[in-house]
Each structure stands twice: as structure tokens, then as C-alpha cells.
TIMIMI-897202 format. One line per field, with one value per residue: residue in one letter; x, y, z of N, C-alpha, C, CB in turn. Coordinates in steps of 0.001 Angstrom, whole numbers, plus 500000, padded with zeros to 6 digits. Glycine has a CB too. Layout:
aa	[A	...]
npx	[X	...]
npy	[Y	...]
npz	[Z	...]
capx	[X	...]
capy	[Y	...]
capz	[Z	...]
cpx	[X	...]
cpy	[Y	...]
cpz	[Z	...]
cbpx	[X	...]
cbpy	[Y	...]
cbpz	[Z	...]
***
This chain:
aa	[M	I	T	S	H	Q	E	V	V	T	P	Q	V	R	A	G	I	S	G	S	P	I	S	P	E	A	E	R	L	L	D	E	L	E	K	D	H	S	N	D	R	L	V	D	A	I	W	D	A	I	D	L	I	T	E	H	P	E	S	A	P	A	R	R	R	A	L	R	T	P	E	G	H	S	V	W	L	V	P	V	A	V	R	H	N	D	D	L	W	V	I	L	W	Q	P	R	G	D	E	A	L	I	V	Y	I	G	P	E	D	F	R	S	D	F	R]
npx	[295729	295022	293009	292266	293242	294551	296009	298221	299354	301133	301201	304008	304842	302299	302354	304360	303393	300616	301648	300992	301051	299646	297686	298069	295745	293902	295975	295916	293023	292670	294216	292889	290686	291572	292098	290002	288864	285393	285172	286547	285482	284910	287627	288690	287620	287859	290185	290795	289335	291820	293561	292564	292323	295524	296429	294839	295056	293717	291219	287713	286271	287874	287473	285333	283729	284276	285271	286214	288776	288789	291274	290691	291796	291572	290167	289390	286604	285898	283845	283592	282771	281296	279161	279369	278054	275416	276405	277282	280657	283772	286543	288977	291119	294199	295851	299288	302043	303146	301788	299468	297465	295996	293556	291388	289617	286594	282832	280618	279234	281130	282162	282939	285275	285295	283622]
npy	[838490	835382	833694	831399	828527	828471	830436	830011	827898	826419	824871	823722	822945	821247	818919	817912	819796	818431	816058	814514	812713	814089	812791	813760	814458	815747	817535	819037	819979	821458	823266	824678	825567	827212	829224	830626	832957	833034	830371	829588	828892	826360	825124	825360	823622	821737	821013	820766	818275	816865	817359	815993	813412	813656	813218	811832	808815	807095	806842	806602	808801	809119	807276	806935	805469	802280	801727	799489	798843	797032	794914	794668	796439	798925	801681	804770	806690	809872	812967	815767	818679	820914	821617	822312	823815	822613	820126	817139	816809	815066	813278	810694	808143	806327	804698	804700	803088	805178	807045	808818	808250	810635	810640	811232	814042	815619	815942	813702	811970	810812	808182	804827	802129	801671	799132]
npz	[395982	396438	393743	392627	391304	388464	388812	389844	388699	386557	383264	383046	385348	386120	386375	388673	390757	391303	391903	389946	386823	384169	381497	378244	376861	378726	379656	377722	377615	380042	379934	377296	378892	381132	379748	379166	381550	382511	382807	385738	387954	387444	386402	388921	390511	389261	389816	392528	392686	391665	393758	396016	394594	394476	397003	398773	397528	398278	399667	399838	398661	396372	395301	394040	391834	390399	387583	384320	382340	379100	379803	381951	383664	387045	386846	387860	389083	389808	390433	390032	391165	390414	387852	384078	381418	382259	382170	384188	385331	385048	386369	385637	386507	386698	389143	389734	390268	393011	392569	390261	387777	385509	383371	382091	381753	381661	380546	381948	380169	378428	375846	375800	376420	378429	381598]
capx	[295210	295562	291444	292524	294704	295082	296925	299320	300064	301381	301512	305071	305098	301551	302598	304996	302487	300124	302120	300503	301273	298340	297595	298187	294553	293713	296052	295031	291617	292653	295242	291625	289412	292073	292559	288849	288218	284263	285784	287254	284728	285145	288929	289255	286667	289024	292028	290315	289564	292944	294205	292062	293092	296800	296217	294059	294553	293358	290401	286404	285917	288986	287808	284250	283466	285102	285292	287029	289191	288749	292240	290560	292258	290980	289570	288551	286223	285887	282858	284283	282223	281009	279061	279684	276995	274637	277142	278200	281983	284450	287627	289259	292329	294312	296898	300522	303121	302884	301302	297926	297585	295222	293855	290423	288854	285287	281617	280821	278793	282112	282431	284841	285117	284775	282616]
capy	[837557	834630	833477	829904	827492	828638	831736	829660	826302	826592	823907	823040	822826	821071	817415	818025	820190	817597	814962	813192	812670	814720	812663	815120	815147	816129	818656	820381	820784	821940	824725	825579	825907	828522	830590	831375	833372	832258	828730	829645	827748	824674	824758	825336	822654	819983	821434	820319	816798	816265	817391	814781	812147	812959	813844	810980	808123	805375	807341	806713	809691	809401	806142	806669	804738	802023	801267	798003	798642	795950	794538	794330	797055	799740	802904	805174	808119	811147	813430	817344	819591	822287	821475	822738	823392	821529	818899	816762	816180	813641	812879	809812	808238	804868	803962	803899	802872	805937	808102	808617	809238	811409	809791	811807	815780	816030	814918	812202	810730	810118	806811	804462	800605	801074	799037]
capz	[396448	394855	393713	391722	390693	387488	389139	390667	388709	385001	382123	382990	386683	387097	387348	389814	392323	392040	392187	389141	386046	383527	379877	377151	376351	379796	379755	376679	377859	380963	379218	376935	380358	381659	379040	379799	383371	382745	383726	386475	389150	386914	386915	390493	391113	388923	390620	393910	392874	391307	394772	396644	394364	394845	398835	399136	396447	398724	400217	399266	397347	395266	394436	394265	391120	389281	385938	384270	380960	378832	379872	383472	384556	387431	386208	388994	388551	390586	389917	389547	392260	389247	386499	382940	380438	382880	382536	385164	384711	386350	386583	385514	387152	387841	390290	388949	391794	394185	391695	389725	386719	385329	382167	381341	382559	380989	380896	382475	379256	377865	375538	376012	376116	380279	381646]
cpx	[294774	293440	291141	293400	295431	295992	298031	300223	300119	301530	302511	305527	303873	301821	303612	304133	301411	300486	301939	300703	299951	298711	297484	296721	294293	294023	295779	293713	291775	293408	293920	290821	290471	291969	291093	288019	286840	284700	286374	286770	285071	286735	289645	288410	287546	289855	291772	289867	290859	293670	293890	292471	294687	297174	296150	293294	293592	292000	288762	286535	287084	289122	286110	283100	284312	284987	286487	287202	288688	289924	292269	291597	291243	290813	289009	287648	285509	284969	283562	282611	281012	280500	278947	278536	275970	275164	277745	279695	282946	286026	287854	290829	292980	295981	298245	301626	302693	302252	300064	297969	295810	294511	292537	289951	287735	284343	281728	279684	279903	281972	283795	284379	285523	283429	282309]
cpy	[836594	833875	832028	829992	828326	829817	831736	828495	827004	825015	823176	822507	821368	819648	817574	818804	819508	816495	813677	813425	813050	813855	814020	815296	815624	817233	819774	820687	821852	823865	825285	826035	826835	829583	831526	831723	832996	831034	828259	828609	826173	824512	824353	823958	820719	819934	820515	818881	816491	816368	816065	813284	811690	812782	812563	809824	806816	805547	807108	807405	809845	808192	805591	805855	803843	801169	800342	798226	797332	795234	793834	794860	798289	800933	803710	806305	808558	812162	814676	817946	820318	821629	822385	822850	822529	820344	818524	816406	815236	813799	811088	808845	806652	805367	804000	804355	803835	806981	807632	809325	809400	811156	810692	812785	815431	815858	814232	811176	810881	808711	806638	802656	800606	800380	799378]
cpz	[395745	395034	393298	391382	390091	387171	389217	389857	386928	384344	382611	384455	387386	387077	388775	391008	392287	392025	391053	388148	385120	381644	378884	376700	378063	379996	378707	376920	378936	380815	378296	377996	380495	381334	379033	381013	383166	383109	385080	387753	388970	387210	388430	391020	390453	389258	392229	393898	392413	392862	395548	395746	394608	396335	399245	398266	396834	399133	399226	398305	396099	394657	394331	393225	390640	388406	385511	382703	380118	378794	381305	384189	385314	386663	387256	388764	390282	390163	390360	390215	391274	387865	385444	381778	380824	382405	383540	384575	385299	385345	386347	385738	387457	388306	389221	389698	392831	393801	390938	388692	385825	383683	381824	382022	381704	381289	381012	381137	378483	376864	375332	375833	377549	380480	383190]
cbpx	[294508	297792	290692	291854	294482	294252	296788	298731	298785	302938	301909	306028	304819	300168	303529	306265	301939	299168	301550	299243	301920	298414	296249	299291	293187	294082	296993	294867	290380	293310	297090	290688	288882	292987	293234	288242	288247	283383	286855	287430	282897	284760	289483	288777	284598	289589	292386	289124	288565	293711	293944	290374	292907	297889	294614	293353	295766	294343	291036	285422	285614	290424	289125	283988	283028	286059	285430	286035	290653	288179	293059	290536	293440	291368	288488	289364	284814	287151	281423	284797	283555	282675	278261	280697	277535	273181	277873	277581	282772	283268	287843	288754	292050	294201	296331	300768	304952	303961	302401	296685	299028	295935	293936	289476	289727	285050	280796	280066	277302	282802	281712	285911	286079	284528	282306]
cbpy	[837878	832710	834509	829417	826198	828514	832305	829140	824278	827584	824507	823863	824604	821595	816103	818684	821782	817568	814752	812691	811722	817117	811804	814832	814014	815533	818657	820054	819758	820769	824148	824894	824593	828629	830254	831104	835351	832180	828219	830970	827790	824334	825704	827016	823207	819405	824019	821207	815921	817037	818603	815015	812000	813687	814914	811679	807718	804571	808749	807177	811265	809908	804921	807766	805232	801843	802645	796299	798628	795908	795511	792876	797469	799860	802590	805501	808087	811742	812976	817711	820804	823308	820876	821946	822795	821580	818706	815575	817134	811153	813444	809983	809120	802689	801971	804241	803262	806293	808540	809063	808555	812653	807838	811015	817862	815757	814602	812097	810734	809866	806338	805089	799679	802500	797902]
cbpz	[397040	395026	392637	390616	389524	386830	390121	392134	389336	384716	380783	382315	387363	387014	386217	389471	392626	391973	393430	389133	386089	383658	379573	375601	375361	380487	380149	375081	378365	381798	377852	376069	382016	381744	377223	379373	384041	381676	383118	386612	389006	384913	386541	391567	390242	387733	391132	394416	392156	389942	395420	396758	393129	394230	399471	399668	395628	400154	400477	399997	397913	395773	395232	394620	390476	389546	384925	384833	381007	377942	379527	383783	383958	388398	385160	390104	386815	390580	390292	387131	393002	388812	386364	382617	379393	382619	381931	385900	384417	386261	387910	384675	388509	386788	390919	387256	391549	394939	390712	390609	385570	385683	382163	380939	382190	380088	380479	384613	378392	378950	374413	378328	374807	381478	381055]
***
């Protein structure tokens, strides 16, 4: 029985399955989280959010909150449904043609130039 995405998704096929490229930083973070089975709920929730983004990128839940880069580009914030170490986690993504670029996965208190 398959109980989580991490049992069926490997880093080599991750972008192909999600339909989206994932930044190297987000990829490394997912790899680290997946090594520790105590993170299974968080990893599953992250993949659920990625699935939402890739399957319904125009939906309100996939575009929960808009941020702007200093250059004026939109970056969309999607909350992850599971807290980790009492922190709310989020995914930041940008539309790239027909795909979504996952640029950040982590705690919502990230420091950035986003407004």
C-alpha cells in the first residue's frame, strides 16, 4: 500500500510528475525532508500543494496571495496544510508559460525582497 508521495516520487522524476520545475533549493529541501520518515505528513502536504498548483494553477487556492518581486513579477504564495515545528509552511511559485516554477518551500517567515 502506498501511503505517501515520497514512496513513489524520486528526485529524478519529480519535475516530470508534478509538471513543474522545482528550484534547486526547493529540491534540496524536499530531499532532506524525505530522508526522515517523521516528516511524512509534511512531505505529503507539500506534494498536495504542488499538485494543486500544477493541476489548477489559475484557481483561487493556487493563487492564495500575490507577492511582487522588486522587478514587478508576481510570485504566488500557497500555504501547506500541515505545520512543521509549530511553523506554518508555504510554497512560492511563478507561472512560466504552461508550467509553474516552484521557487521556495519552507516556513512562512522567509526573508526576501518580496512585497
